[in-house]
Each structure stands twice: as structure tokens, then as C-alpha cells.
C-alpha positions as CSV (number, residue, x, y, z in Angstrom):
1,M,42.4,-22.3,-78.0
2,T,43.4,-22.7,-74.4
3,A,45.9,-25.4,-73.3
4,T,43.3,-27.2,-71.3
5,E,40.7,-27.3,-74.1
6,P,39.8,-30.8,-75.3
7,N,40.5,-30.8,-79.0
8,S,39.3,-33.7,-80.9
9,I,39.9,-32.0,-84.3
10,R,43.7,-31.7,-84.1
11,G,45.3,-33.9,-86.7
12,R,42.0,-35.2,-88.0
13,R,41.1,-35.3,-91.7
14,I,37.9,-33.5,-92.5
15,L,36.3,-33.7,-96.0
16,L,34.1,-30.6,-96.5
17,I,31.5,-30.9,-99.2
18,I,30.2,-27.5,-100.2
19,G,26.7,-27.4,-101.7
20,G,25.2,-24.7,-103.9
21,G,23.5,-22.0,-101.8
22,I,24.2,-18.5,-100.7
23,A,25.4,-19.9,-97.3
24,A,28.4,-21.3,-99.2
25,Y,30.2,-18.1,-98.3
26,K,30.2,-19.2,-94.7
27,S,32.1,-22.4,-95.6
28,L,35.2,-20.4,-96.3
29,D,35.2,-19.2,-92.6
30,L,34.4,-22.8,-91.6
31,I,37.5,-24.1,-93.4
32,R,39.6,-21.4,-91.5
33,R,38.1,-22.4,-88.2
34,L,38.7,-26.1,-88.7
35,R,42.4,-25.4,-89.6
36,E,42.8,-23.1,-86.7
37,R,42.1,-26.2,-84.5
38,G,44.6,-28.3,-86.3
39,G,42.2,-30.1,-88.7
40,V,43.4,-31.2,-92.2
41,V,40.7,-30.0,-94.5
42,R,39.9,-31.2,-98.0
43,V,37.2,-29.6,-100.1
44,V,34.7,-31.0,-102.6
45,M,32.5,-28.4,-104.3
46,T,29.4,-29.2,-106.3
47,K,28.8,-27.5,-109.6
48,A,26.2,-25.2,-108.0
49,A,28.6,-24.2,-105.2
50,Q,31.0,-22.8,-107.8
51,E,28.3,-20.2,-108.7
52,F,28.6,-18.7,-105.2
53,I,32.3,-19.1,-104.3
54,T,35.4,-20.0,-106.4
55,P,37.4,-23.1,-106.1
56,L,40.5,-20.9,-105.9
57,S,39.2,-19.3,-102.7
58,A,38.3,-22.6,-101.0
59,G,41.5,-24.2,-102.1
60,A,43.7,-21.4,-100.9
61,I,42.1,-21.4,-97.4
62,A,42.2,-25.2,-97.2
63,G,45.8,-25.4,-98.3
64,E,45.2,-27.7,-101.3
65,R,43.1,-27.5,-104.4
66,A,39.4,-28.1,-104.2
67,H,38.0,-31.3,-105.8
68,L,35.3,-30.5,-108.4
69,D,34.9,-33.3,-111.0
70,L,34.0,-36.9,-110.7
71,F,35.8,-37.6,-114.0
72,D,39.0,-35.7,-113.2
73,A,41.9,-37.4,-115.1
74,R,44.4,-36.2,-112.5
75,T,42.7,-38.2,-109.7
76,E,40.5,-40.9,-111.1
77,F,43.4,-43.0,-112.4
78,D,43.5,-44.3,-108.8
79,I,39.8,-44.2,-108.2
80,G,40.1,-40.8,-106.5
81,H,36.5,-40.5,-105.3
82,I,36.9,-43.7,-103.3
83,R,40.1,-42.4,-101.8
84,L,38.4,-39.2,-100.8
85,A,35.6,-41.2,-99.2
86,R,37.8,-43.4,-97.2
87,D,40.9,-41.3,-96.5
88,T,39.1,-39.0,-94.0
89,D,37.8,-39.1,-90.4
90,V,34.6,-37.2,-91.0
91,L,32.5,-35.7,-93.8
92,V,30.9,-32.4,-93.4
93,V,28.2,-31.1,-95.8
94,A,27.8,-27.4,-95.5
95,P,25.6,-26.0,-96.8
96,A,23.5,-29.1,-97.2
97,T,20.9,-27.8,-99.7
98,A,17.4,-29.4,-100.2
99,D,18.8,-31.0,-103.4
100,L,21.8,-32.5,-101.7
101,I,19.6,-33.8,-98.9
102,A,17.2,-35.4,-101.4
103,K,20.1,-37.0,-103.3
104,M,21.6,-38.4,-100.1
105,A,18.3,-39.8,-98.9
106,G,17.7,-41.5,-102.3
107,G,21.3,-42.8,-102.6
108,R,22.0,-40.8,-105.7
109,A,25.6,-40.7,-107.0
110,D,25.6,-38.5,-110.1
111,D,28.5,-36.1,-109.2
112,L,31.7,-36.2,-107.1
113,A,30.0,-35.0,-103.9
114,T,27.2,-37.6,-103.9
115,T,29.5,-40.4,-105.1
116,V,31.8,-39.7,-102.2
117,L,28.9,-39.6,-99.7
118,L,27.6,-42.9,-101.0
119,A,31.0,-44.6,-100.9
120,T,32.1,-43.5,-97.4
121,D,31.9,-45.6,-94.3
122,K,32.9,-42.5,-92.1
123,P,30.6,-40.4,-89.9
124,V,28.7,-37.6,-91.8
125,L,27.6,-34.3,-90.5
126,I,25.2,-32.0,-92.4
127,A,24.4,-28.3,-91.9
128,P,21.1,-27.8,-93.7
129,A,20.5,-24.4,-95.4
130,M,17.6,-23.4,-97.6
131,N,14.5,-21.2,-97.8
132,P,12.1,-21.8,-94.9
133,H,9.3,-23.1,-97.2
134,M,11.7,-25.6,-98.7
135,W,12.9,-26.7,-95.2
136,M,9.3,-27.2,-94.1
137,H,8.1,-29.0,-97.3
138,A,6.9,-32.5,-96.7
139,A,9.5,-33.9,-99.1
140,T,12.4,-32.3,-97.3
141,R,11.1,-33.4,-93.9
142,R,10.8,-36.9,-95.2
143,N,14.3,-36.9,-96.7
144,F,15.8,-35.4,-93.5
145,A,14.1,-38.1,-91.4
146,R,15.5,-40.7,-93.6
147,L,19.1,-39.3,-93.1
148,A,18.6,-39.2,-89.3
149,A,17.4,-42.8,-89.4
150,D,20.5,-43.7,-91.4
151,G,22.7,-42.2,-88.6
152,I,23.7,-39.0,-90.2
153,V,24.1,-36.1,-87.7
154,A,22.7,-32.6,-88.3
155,V,23.5,-29.2,-86.9
156,G,20.9,-26.5,-87.5
157,P,19.3,-25.0,-89.3
158,N,18.9,-21.8,-87.4
159,S,16.0,-19.3,-87.6
160,G,16.4,-15.7,-89.0
161,E,16.3,-13.5,-92.0
162,M,16.9,-15.1,-95.4
163,A,18.8,-13.8,-98.4
164,E,15.5,-13.3,-100.1
165,R,13.8,-10.0,-99.2
166,G,11.0,-10.4,-96.7
167,E,11.7,-14.1,-96.1
168,A,12.4,-15.3,-92.5
169,G,12.1,-18.5,-90.5
170,A,14.1,-21.8,-90.0
171,G,16.6,-22.4,-92.8
172,R,19.7,-20.4,-92.1
173,M,22.9,-22.5,-92.0
174,A,24.4,-22.9,-88.6
175,E,27.3,-20.5,-87.9
176,P,30.8,-21.8,-88.5
177,L,31.7,-22.2,-84.8
178,E,28.4,-24.1,-84.2
179,I,29.5,-26.5,-87.0
180,V,33.0,-26.8,-85.5
181,A,31.5,-27.7,-82.1
182,A,29.4,-30.4,-83.9
183,V,32.5,-31.8,-85.6
184,E,34.3,-31.8,-82.2
185,A,31.5,-33.7,-80.6
186,L,31.3,-36.3,-83.4
187,L,35.0,-36.8,-83.5
188,G,35.4,-36.8,-79.7
189,R,33.0,-39.8,-79.3
190,R,34.6,-41.7,-82.2
191,H,38.2,-41.1,-81.4
192,G,38.2,-41.4,-77.6
193,G,38.2,-38.0,-76.1
194,P,38.9,-37.7,-72.3
195,L,35.2,-38.3,-71.6
196,A,34.6,-41.1,-74.2
197,G,32.5,-43.8,-72.8
198,K,31.1,-41.5,-70.0
199,H,27.5,-40.2,-69.6
200,V,27.2,-36.6,-68.4
201,L,24.0,-35.1,-67.3
202,V,23.6,-31.3,-67.4
203,T,20.7,-29.0,-66.4
204,A,20.5,-25.5,-67.8
205,G,18.3,-22.4,-67.9
206,P,15.5,-21.2,-65.7
207,T,12.3,-22.9,-64.8
208,H,8.9,-21.4,-65.3
209,E,6.4,-22.0,-62.5
210,P,2.8,-21.2,-63.7
211,I,0.6,-18.7,-61.8
212,D,-2.2,-19.0,-64.4
213,P,-2.2,-19.9,-68.1
214,V,-0.4,-16.7,-69.1
215,R,1.8,-15.8,-66.1
216,Y,4.7,-17.6,-64.3
217,I,7.4,-17.2,-61.7
218,A,10.9,-17.3,-63.2
219,N,14.4,-15.8,-63.0
220,R,16.9,-14.1,-65.4
221,S,19.0,-17.2,-66.2
222,S,19.8,-17.4,-70.0
223,G,21.1,-21.0,-69.9
224,K,24.3,-20.0,-71.7
225,Q,26.7,-21.5,-69.1
226,G,24.8,-24.8,-68.9
227,Y,24.7,-25.1,-72.7
228,A,28.4,-24.3,-72.9
229,I,29.1,-27.1,-70.4
230,A,27.0,-29.5,-72.5
231,R,28.9,-28.6,-75.7
232,A,32.3,-28.9,-74.0
233,A,31.4,-32.3,-72.5
234,A,30.2,-33.6,-75.9
235,A,33.4,-32.3,-77.5
236,A,35.4,-34.2,-74.9
237,G,33.7,-37.4,-76.1
238,A,30.9,-37.8,-73.5
239,A,27.4,-38.9,-74.2
240,V,25.5,-35.8,-72.9
241,T,21.9,-35.4,-71.8
242,L,20.9,-31.8,-71.4
243,V,17.7,-31.0,-69.5
244,A,16.9,-27.5,-70.4
245,G,14.3,-25.0,-69.1
246,P,12.9,-22.4,-71.4
247,V,15.8,-20.7,-73.2
248,A,16.4,-19.0,-76.6
249,I,19.6,-20.9,-77.5
250,P,20.0,-23.5,-80.3
251,D,20.4,-27.1,-79.2
252,P,24.0,-28.1,-78.9
253,P,25.0,-30.5,-81.7
254,G,25.6,-34.1,-80.6
255,V,23.7,-33.6,-77.4
256,K,20.4,-35.2,-76.3
257,V,18.2,-32.3,-75.3
258,I,15.1,-32.7,-73.1
259,K,13.0,-29.5,-72.9
260,V,11.1,-28.9,-69.7
261,E,9.2,-26.0,-68.1
262,S,8.8,-26.5,-64.3
263,A,11.1,-27.6,-61.5
264,R,9.1,-30.8,-61.1
265,D,9.5,-31.6,-64.8
266,M,13.2,-30.9,-64.6
267,L,13.7,-33.3,-61.6
268,A,11.7,-36.1,-63.3
269,A,13.7,-35.7,-66.5
270,A,17.0,-35.7,-64.6
271,E,16.1,-38.8,-62.7
272,A,14.9,-40.5,-65.9
273,A,18.3,-39.7,-67.4
274,L,20.3,-41.7,-64.8
275,P,22.6,-43.5,-64.5
276,A,25.3,-40.9,-65.3
277,D,29.0,-40.7,-64.5
278,A,28.8,-37.0,-63.7
279,A,25.9,-34.5,-63.3
280,V,26.3,-30.8,-63.6
281,F,23.3,-28.8,-62.2
282,A,23.8,-25.4,-63.8
283,A,20.0,-24.6,-64.0
284,A,18.6,-21.8,-62.0
285,V,15.6,-23.6,-60.6
286,A,12.8,-21.5,-59.1
287,D,12.7,-22.2,-55.3
288,W,9.0,-21.7,-55.1
289,R,5.8,-22.2,-57.1
290,V,2.2,-21.2,-56.6
291,A,0.4,-23.9,-54.5
292,E,-2.6,-24.0,-56.9
293,A,-2.1,-22.3,-60.3
294,G,-5.2,-20.7,-61.8
295,T,-6.9,-22.5,-64.6
296,Q,-8.0,-19.2,-66.1
297,K,-6.2,-15.8,-66.3
298,I,-6.5,-14.1,-63.0
299,K,-8.3,-10.8,-63.4
300,K,-7.8,-7.5,-61.6
301,T,-10.7,-6.8,-59.3
302,A,-11.8,-4.1,-56.8
303,A,-10.6,-6.5,-54.0
304,G,-7.0,-5.7,-55.0
305,A,-4.1,-8.0,-55.7
306,P,-4.6,-11.7,-55.4
307,K,-2.9,-13.6,-52.6
308,L,-0.6,-16.2,-54.0
309,A,0.2,-19.0,-51.6
310,L,3.7,-20.4,-52.4
311,V,5.1,-23.8,-51.7
312,E,8.7,-25.0,-52.0
313,N,9.8,-26.7,-55.2
314,P,11.7,-30.0,-55.0
315,D,15.5,-29.6,-54.5
316,I,16.9,-31.2,-57.7
317,L,20.6,-30.9,-56.7
318,A,20.1,-32.4,-53.2
319,T,17.7,-35.1,-54.4
320,I,20.3,-36.5,-56.9
321,A,23.3,-35.9,-54.6
322,Q,21.7,-37.8,-51.8
323,R,20.3,-40.7,-53.7
324,K,21.0,-44.2,-52.3
325,S,21.2,-45.8,-55.8
326,Q,22.3,-44.5,-59.2
327,R,24.0,-41.4,-57.6
328,P,26.5,-40.1,-60.2
329,R,30.0,-40.4,-59.2
330,L,30.5,-36.7,-59.4
331,V,27.7,-34.3,-58.6
332,I,28.3,-30.6,-59.2
333,G,26.0,-27.8,-58.3
334,F,25.9,-24.1,-59.0
335,A,25.5,-21.3,-56.5
336,A,24.4,-17.9,-57.9
337,E,25.0,-15.5,-55.0
338,T,24.6,-11.7,-54.4
339,E,26.6,-11.7,-51.2
340,Q,29.1,-13.7,-49.2
341,V,29.7,-15.8,-52.4
342,I,32.2,-18.3,-51.1
343,A,30.8,-18.7,-47.6
344,N,27.4,-19.4,-49.0
345,A,28.7,-21.8,-51.6
346,R,30.6,-23.8,-48.9
347,A,27.5,-24.0,-46.8
348,K,25.4,-25.1,-49.9
349,R,27.9,-27.9,-50.7
350,E,27.6,-29.3,-47.2
351,R,23.9,-28.9,-47.1
352,K,23.1,-30.4,-50.5
353,G,25.6,-33.3,-50.2
354,C,27.2,-32.6,-53.7
355,D,30.9,-32.9,-54.5
356,W,31.6,-29.5,-56.0
357,I,29.9,-26.2,-56.2
358,V,30.6,-23.6,-58.9
359,A,29.8,-20.2,-57.3
360,N,29.5,-16.8,-58.9
361,D,28.4,-13.3,-58.0
362,V,25.3,-12.4,-60.0
363,T,24.6,-9.0,-58.8
364,P,23.4,-6.8,-61.7
365,A,26.7,-4.9,-61.9
366,T,28.6,-8.1,-62.8
367,G,26.6,-8.6,-66.0
368,I,27.0,-12.4,-65.5
369,M,23.3,-13.2,-65.5
370,G,22.4,-13.4,-69.2
371,G,25.8,-12.3,-70.3
372,D,28.6,-14.1,-72.1
373,R,31.3,-14.0,-69.5
374,N,31.6,-15.5,-66.0
375,T,33.8,-15.3,-62.9
376,V,33.5,-18.4,-60.8
377,H,34.9,-20.0,-57.7
378,L,35.2,-23.8,-57.7
379,V,34.4,-25.0,-54.1
380,T,35.4,-28.6,-53.3
381,A,36.3,-30.6,-50.1
382,D,39.9,-29.6,-50.7
383,G,39.3,-25.8,-50.8
384,V,38.4,-23.0,-53.1
385,E,39.8,-22.1,-56.5
386,S,39.0,-18.6,-57.9
387,W,39.1,-18.6,-61.7
388,P,39.7,-15.3,-63.6
389,D,37.0,-13.5,-65.6
390,E,36.6,-15.4,-68.9
391,A,34.1,-16.4,-71.5
392,K,31.4,-18.9,-70.4
393,D,32.7,-21.3,-73.1
394,D,36.2,-21.1,-71.5
395,V,34.7,-21.7,-68.1
396,A,32.9,-24.8,-69.5
397,V,36.1,-26.1,-71.1
398,Q,38.0,-25.8,-67.8
399,L,35.2,-27.4,-65.8
400,V,35.0,-30.3,-68.3
401,A,38.7,-30.8,-68.1
402,R,38.5,-31.1,-64.3
403,I,35.6,-33.5,-64.6
404,A,37.6,-35.7,-66.9
405,T,40.5,-35.8,-64.6
406,A,38.3,-36.6,-61.6
407,L,36.6,-39.4,-63.4
408,A,39.9,-40.9,-64.6
409,K,40.9,-41.5,-61.0
410,P,40.1,-45.0,-59.6
């Protein structure tokens, strides 16, 4: 963890409830990750969870014994289940099995885990994990909707191969670091992170501009940097709205995500999300679109390639930066360049009317477009800061720290 990273977990008490599923093995790594960030972790294990991992393993990593039994004579003399429910900052259920979700939705309290969940007044985060058919079953969907309506936050499930041979789909438990990010976001909002009380708007990913029903104009943006910024802002306590083009990335936990396709859709969604304290336009918006997209697939003919008349797309960054009303206090754009990176970024900042530009060199040799690392230059009215090559998550954390500092000034 870097010195500038907003850390809402340090010193916080986290009660981890481990349900009975094969994904329980990931909970051991989750405990380690939470403790790395300074969290104080207590563990409750269901009877079924003990079929997959041992209480000794969970307790050893957590640093204190795992709690197993509602009728434990060592703890219940002082109503231990109530103490566990109240003496914490957040409850995390991982894995949250179909059975646990059903019990929570119905208000059951027939073991230590469900009794603690019913007795708590603290925020609850669940990480669902189950077979795809169980996840898509009408009963599970109904129970999950009930928990969402009750204010319980979820992270995942992700899609992929299941433990059962030949089974694949939505139902894999979120990875430990995804769950950690969700905990950070939940605690950041509740315990006053540096962006608590602020609304941050982020755009990310490419846009797809249709040529016909099956073809489109796009670019190579993966959306990773914008998603990382949204996660970091949420972890710092902000309410975050992420307007995302077509990407293959799980939604960041604790973030309101609006999915769009075209530049015009992205602009409309960004304007609808205002007012905001800060807006970070990390999306790689297509500059042009076809003037009239075909309603049917364009066929090859003897006449040769079709002539596509292009028109300019709306300039989202300039439109928001130059608003007369509801302009965010801090407007930040991105400049993906292949030559004269800093000179072009400076010119773009002046031309668009934004406050900062984050510029990078996206020539193929850098591997930045679609990769996990970035080398950026922060261009402001005061000058240029060149940051070292680092992971996109670290770039996001540093940028969010700078945003928090800027918004803290009168």
C-alpha cells in the first residue's frame, strides 16, 4: 500500500461470516488481504463452511479463534452473538451461499451466523457464490432483490468455470481484492474518507459508433484506468457515478454504473449525472460516427467498398467543462497521444477549458492501451508533473488523492 492510498480499512473491525461452499477457500486469502490493510478481522463459520476449511486455518490467519457455535459456553454468558453483531464496523458474508441468502431474506436466525446478521445494525456486504443455475433460479433472484431493497450491498458474482465439471456462468465468488475494494468503498462512505460527501463522475472505456447493425467504429480502450479511478474514488468515500462504454470488466462495488454504447449516449448520461464535485473523463470517445448508420447489414457488391460519410461526435469533455451551470468544480480530461504528448496535452487543456489533463503515450510499444500499467503526465495551470510507470490502480489512487486535496481547498 502506498503512502498516499486512501485506506478506510485501517483500524476498522470486520466480521467475516464464511458460508459453506467451495469458494470458502478464498476467504482465507480475504482475511490476509484485510489484515494487510490494517483491518481487525473476526471470523464466524457456518457448520457447512467447516466442511471446506478448518476453523484452525481461519483463526490462525485472523489472529484469534473462529466463532462457530451459537451456544458456546465460553462466549454466551455475556450474550456473545449480540456482542459480535455490534462490536464491529462492517459484516462481510463470503461466500454468501444460496442458503445463507435465503435465510437472510427471510429473517431466519437458527445458527450463530444468521443470528449475528439479524442482530446487527452495521452495514453488511455479501459476496454471492453458487452454481449458475442456483444463482439464476427465481427464488434466489427474489431473495437477492429483497436483500438489495433492505440496503445490503453485494459484490459479484463473477462469471467463469465452476467447480463442477462442465458448469460455467455467473456464480463465481468475487476475488478477494474485489471484496476488499468493496469493503473500502462501504467503510469510506460510512467513516468519512477524504471524499466523503462528494460526488465524483467518471467516464471510462470506448464508445461504439454503429455503421450498420453488426459493425461499428471503436478504439482499443479497455476501460481499466477509468474503472480504477471509480474504485479509488469510492474507497475514498465519494458517491461515484461511472458512465461506461462497452467493456469486459466487472462493475466496481459501491459505484453507480451506467452502461452506454455511443458518444451521444455517454454525453446524455454524463449530463444527467450532474451536479458533481469532480468529473474525470477517462473514456476514449470516438471522434467521429457515420452520418447515417445502415438499418441492414451492408453487403459487398461489385461497385466496391461503400462510401461512409463521417460526422463529428459531440465533445463530452468540452461540453461539461464549458457549462454555464452545474459545471463540476474540478473537470479532468485524458489525452491519449502518440506524439508530442505534453505539448498536445497542454493545448487540449486550453482548448477544452478543463482544469487538468492526464496525458499518456499510447503508441503500441508502450502496452498502455489495454494493459495494466500506465505512465502519465498531470498537466495543470501550474505546470506538468511526470509520474513514474506504475499500475493503473496506483495511478488512480494518486489521482484521487490529488482530487481530494483540491476539493478540500476553499
